[in-house]
C-alpha positions in Angstrom: 2.3 19.0 14.9 6.0 19.1 13.9 8.8 20.8 15.7 12.6 20.6 15.6 14.9 19.9 18.5 18.5 19.0 18.8 17.8 15.5 17.4 15.9 16.8 14.4 12.2 16.8 13.3 9.7 15.4 15.8 6.0 14.8 16.0 4.2 16.5 18.9 2.9 14.0 21.4 0.5 16.4 23.1 -1.8 19.3 22.5 -2.7 22.0 25.1 -6.2 23.4 25.3 -6.4 26.7 27.1 -8.4 29.9 27.5 -6.7 33.2 26.9 -8.6 36.4 27.2 -11.9 34.5 27.0 -10.9 32.7 23.8 -10.4 28.9 23.7 -7.2 27.9 21.9 -5.7 24.6 21.0 -2.0 24.2 20.1 0.5 21.5 19.7 3.1 21.2 22.5 6.6 21.3 21.0 10.1 21.2 22.4 9.0 23.6 25.2 7.1 20.8 26.9 4.0 20.8 29.1 5.8 22.3 32.1 6.5 25.5 30.1 2.7 25.8 29.5 1.9 25.3 33.2 4.5 28.0 34.1 3.1 30.3 31.5 -0.5 29.9 32.7 0.7 30.5 36.3 2.5 33.7 35.3 -0.4 35.3 33.3 -3.8 35.4 34.9 -5.5 35.9 31.5 -4.4 32.3 30.6 -6.0 29.2 32.0 -5.1 25.7 30.9 -8.1 23.4 30.3 -6.2 20.2 29.6 -3.4 18.5 27.8 -4.4 15.8 25.4 -2.5 13.0 23.7 -2.2 13.4 19.9 -3.2 10.4 17.9 -1.8 10.2 14.4 -3.1 8.0 11.5 -1.0 5.3 10.0 -0.8 7.5 6.8 0.5 10.5 8.8 3.1 8.4 10.5 4.2 6.9 7.2 4.5 10.4 5.7 6.4 11.6 8.7 8.9 8.7 8.3 9.4 9.7 4.6 10.3 13.3 5.4 11.7 13.4 8.9 15.3 13.7 7.7 14.6 16.4 5.1 15.9 19.8 5.7 13.1 22.0 4.1 10.5 24.4 5.3 8.7 23.1 8.4 5.3 24.4 7.2 5.7 22.4 3.9 6.6 19.3 5.9 3.7 19.9 8.2 1.2 20.2 5.4 2.5 17.0 3.8 2.5 15.0 7.0 -0.9 16.2 8.1 -2.8 16.2 4.7 -0.5 14.5 2.2 -0.1 17.7 0.2 3.4 18.0 -1.3 4.5 21.6 -1.5 7.6 23.3 -2.8 10.7 21.3 -1.8 8.9 17.9 -1.9 9.0 17.5 -5.7 11.7 14.9 -5.4 9.5 12.9 -3.0 6.5 13.1 -5.5 8.8 12.0 -8.3 10.1 9.1 -6.3 6.6 7.8 -5.6 5.6 8.2 -9.2 8.8 6.3 -10.2 7.9 3.5 -7.8 4.4 3.2 -9.2 5.7 3.1 -12.8 8.2 0.4 -11.8 5.4 -1.7 -10.3 3.3 -1.2 -13.4 6.2 -2.2 -15.6 6.8 -5.3 -13.5 3.1 -6.3 -13.7 3.1 -5.8 -17.5 6.3 -7.8 -17.9 4.8 -10.6 -15.9 1.6 -10.6 -17.9 3.6 -10.7 -21.2 5.9 -13.5 -20.0 2.9 -15.5 -18.9 1.2 -15.3 -22.2 -1.1 -12.3 -21.7 -3.6 -13.7 -19.2 
């Protein structure tokens, strides 16, 4: 799903589905690109490409990617966060930032309620 290139962290745009030694496998296409997979399959007769498919991300996954794309921490941690929203080691600051934003909003709401007379 995520890979790094010269420009930084990227989301894979495609997946490759292939059969290798009789087993069907699906992988994200990273910086190697689709041509690499085609060349690989042509080189090894035990590998046959079924198809390349476009990857469709949810709005939540795209938002999480935007939050972390500039962070320089373990790719597997970033992958887990972007894919499932699970913040692993290295993303503690991000979790604290979100909690802080929620508390600020709650405080603003409470302040408004108090200033308007409690209703």
